[in-house]
C-alpha positions, -999 to +999 in steps of 0.1 A: +330-442-261+362-446-241+394-444-261+406-475-244+380-495-263+398-497-297+370-507-320+363-495-356+331-476-359+306-471-386+276-448-389+251-458-362+214-463-373+186-451-352+174-475-325+138-469-336+126-496-359+098-491-384+071-515-394+085-541-418+074-573-436+073-595-406+037-597-391+038-607-355+009-614-332+013-611-295-008-631-269-006-622-232-008-656-215-007-643-179-011-607-166+007-591-136+026-622-126+062-618-137+089-609-112+123-595-119+145-623-133+182-627-142+173-654-167+196-657-197+182-662-232+186-700-230+160-728-227+128-708-220+105-733-235+101-762-260+077-773-287+066-809-286+057-820-321+044-854-310+015-839-291+012-805-309+019-785-277+043-758-267+055-756-231+070-724-216+085-716-183+089-683-164+096-667-130+067-655-110+064-639-075+093-648-052+110-662-083+089-694-081+089-715-113+058-715-134+049-734-166+021-730-192+010-750-222-002-740-256-024-765-274-019-758-311-048-780-321-072-761-299-054-727-300-057-724-262-033-716-234-035-733-200-035-713-168-001-708-151+010-737-129+034-732-101+059-762-101+087-751-077+100-727-051+124-699-062+135-690-027+129-652-033+161-648-054+161-633-089+190-657-098+168-688-093+149-686-126+136-717-144+152-731-176+133-759-195+143-787-218+126-820-229+142-853-222+143-880-249+116-899-229+092-870-233+094-857-198+098-820-193+128-809-171+131-775-154+164-765-138+171-739-112+205-729-098+195-720-063+219-690-060+253-702-047+238-733-031+227-762-053+214-773-087+178-785-086+157-801-112+119-805-115+105-833-137+070-835-151+050-865-138+040-876-173+058-874-206+046-848-231+026-830-205+031-803-179+001-813-158+003-827-123+027-825-094+063-823-105+091-843-089+119-823-073+155-835-073+187-819-060+213-828-086+242-817-064+251-791-037+276-774-059+271-737-052+254-734-085+239-703-103+228-696-139+218-731-152+221-734-190+207-768-202+206-784-236+199-819-250+220-834-278+207-856-306+214-888-287+194-876-257+224-867-235+215-837-212+240-811-203+236-783-178+263-756-177+263-736-144+286-712-126+301-722-093+306-698-064+338-714-052+341-694-020+309-709-007+324-744-010+358-733+004+359-701+025+396-696+017+388-689-020+382-652-029+346-641-036+355-632-072+365-667-082+335-681-100+342-706-128+319-725-151+313-762-148+286-786-162+268-818-153+258-846-177+230-872-177+226-900-202+194-915-186+169-887-191+179-868-159+178-898-135+216-898-127+243-872-132+281-868-135+300-836-132+325-822-157+352-829-130+340-866-129+343-868-166+375-849-174+394-846-141+395-808-145+387-786-116+365-765-138+354-761-175+360-724-181+377-701-156+408-687-139+420-682-104+450-658-104+444-629-127+462-597-116+430-577-121+410-603-101+386-608-130+380-645-123+342-646-126+327-661-157+295-646-170+282-666-200+258-644-219+244-670-241+250-707-249+235-721-282+233-757-294+234-758-332+221-785-355+258-794-362+261-805-326+284-776-317+276-755-287+285-718-293+293-697-262+299-660-256+310-647-223+325-618-203+346-615-171+337-599-138+355-593-105+370-568-082+395-553-106+426-538-091+406-527-061+409-562-047+385-592-043+350-579-049+321-598-064+309-584-098+325-549-092+336-546-128+331-563-162+357-567-188+363-580-223+343-603-246+352-640-254+340-667-277+344-705-277+326-735-289+321-769-271+319-803-286+297-826-265+311-857-282+347-851-270+341-826-242+367-803-258+365-766-263+377-748-294+385-713-306+369-696-336+399-706-357+395-742-347+423-745-321+417-774-298+419-762-262+411-795-246+386-801-218+393-769-198+397-733-207+421-713-185+432-677-185+460-683-209+436-699-234+410-672-233+436-643-235+456-660-263+428-675-285+393-665-274+392-628-269+368-609-292+373-574-278+393-557-250+372-533-229+383-510-200+378-514-163+353-487-158+319-481-141+299-462-167+267-448-153+263-477-129+259-501-158+281-532-159+301-530-191+300-552-211+265-564-200+257-598-185+240-610-216+253-614-252+239-632-282+259-657-303+251-671-337+268-683-369+264-677-406+279-703-430+298-717-400+314-684-390+304-670-356+292-636-347+284-620-313+261-592-304+269-573-272+265-538-256+282-516-231+273-486-209+285-451-216+311-435-192+295-401-199+260-412-190+250-415-226+230-443-242+241-480-244+264-488-272+255-519-293+283-539-311+284-566-337+316-587-337+321-611-366+348-637-372+363-632-407+381-665-408+413-649-395+403-623-369+374-607-351+360-575-367+338-553-344+317-523-352+290-503-335+256-509-351+231-491-328+227-472-296+202-473-268+192-509-272+193-540-250+196-569-274+176-597-258+177-627-281+184-638-317+170-665-340+180-677-375+157-667-403+176-682-431+212-696-436+224-660-441+200-639-419+193-637-381+165-618-364+174-597-333+149-590-305+157-558-286+141-534-261+146-498-250+147-492-212+115-482-197+095-484-229+070-510-241+074-530-274+100-553-287+120-540-317+134-564-343+164-561-365+180-583-392+217-592-392+227-605-427+259-624-434+269-617-398+278-582-409+249-559-418+223-545-395+189-532-405+156-524-387+128-548-394+096-542-373+080-533-340+062-559-319+037-541-297+034-550-260+013-533-234+042-530-209+080-530-210+097-564-216+126-576-195+135-609-211+131-627-244+137-664-252+130-681-285+112-714-280+132-745-290+119-760-323+092-733-321+059-735-340+041-702-346+023-685-330+043-696-299+077-685-312+092-662-285+085-657-248+084-621-235+087-618-198+074-584-187+096-561-166+084-558-130+081-523-115+103-533-086+136-551-082+121-569-051+109-603-063+080-601-039+065-577-065+053-595-096+034-572-119+050-579-153+030-597-181+040-630-197+034-628-235+042-650-264+049-637-299+048-654-333+044-647-369+009-644-380+016-660-414+039-689-423 
């Protein structure tokens, strides 16, 4: 690990989990259909208690959006249904929520072009021809939707500002959001609501790291939205898109006030700028390096809380071509404490198991199976079990309000980066006993 990354270390457990008490079953719902996808672990599917069905979404060939339905009463999966075009770009993955009126909504940020929404024709059902809506032509990528208790829908997305104004450097890419209070019929932007140019971002860093990559966004029962993110940009080489990654940050968002806050509770108002993030939100400082052609830190992080205190899981590449380094950062109430907990893993998703324990879903590059670990008190790390899969898994998303056996969606890794090739499996895992 680079000496520039000043983090306390502890003994590193093996990345290989062993069979534990959790008994998972895995069902392959579609074979040789998944294309490479850049989807974040946000809004992969929902469980609809009213009709006893789970709806999932995933990216198929050419990144087209597909949905499937699991009927818990009949224990059957529907065939995949193609609902929207993905324009052959791995950024254009589907994310799914359910509106308060029961309709399913699938969002796609058509890479650097516009934010689109597909709406199911009937409430509580994925069947039929979905209605397509362009929410706005806002150079959107990476949609991250959630629905609050009162039914308000938020979709965070990243704007490629240079595609709206050619005078803006290519590595200026802030986060914004749109809001709907009528089940997705009409929308307002964060700028409409707050007057701020963006929600999270910067425009004039000396290192040109003005791109925001949210790794995960999580709506809690408390109503708070936890967010972990890293920066990207050209570094000191000049304006280059996604040349380097740097640093880890944490904030939380209050949908009621549209304000952001630090882990200590400092009110940052309706917009986070560079001064805010460097003064109050930084979890860890990482160097501007290009280790082994791996962006470092990675694009995806996981964020959770234990007894109200946040923690973040993240990983970096190794500058000496070694394994990935996995870190757990925990807010103590006064500061962030970071330690290395494993090596060689890509942490994909987390879920709360109890008020004090979270389950981590992770994979090893090029290998089948999903490995699970337990984080207790936001501090300890232990191996739990191995969930067998026939092929390597690229993405994991825990279903909102899941009901076993449809707990977590496993999108199989395609053998090619070209989204014209779709040969990964779609599987769903759940506990075999409740």
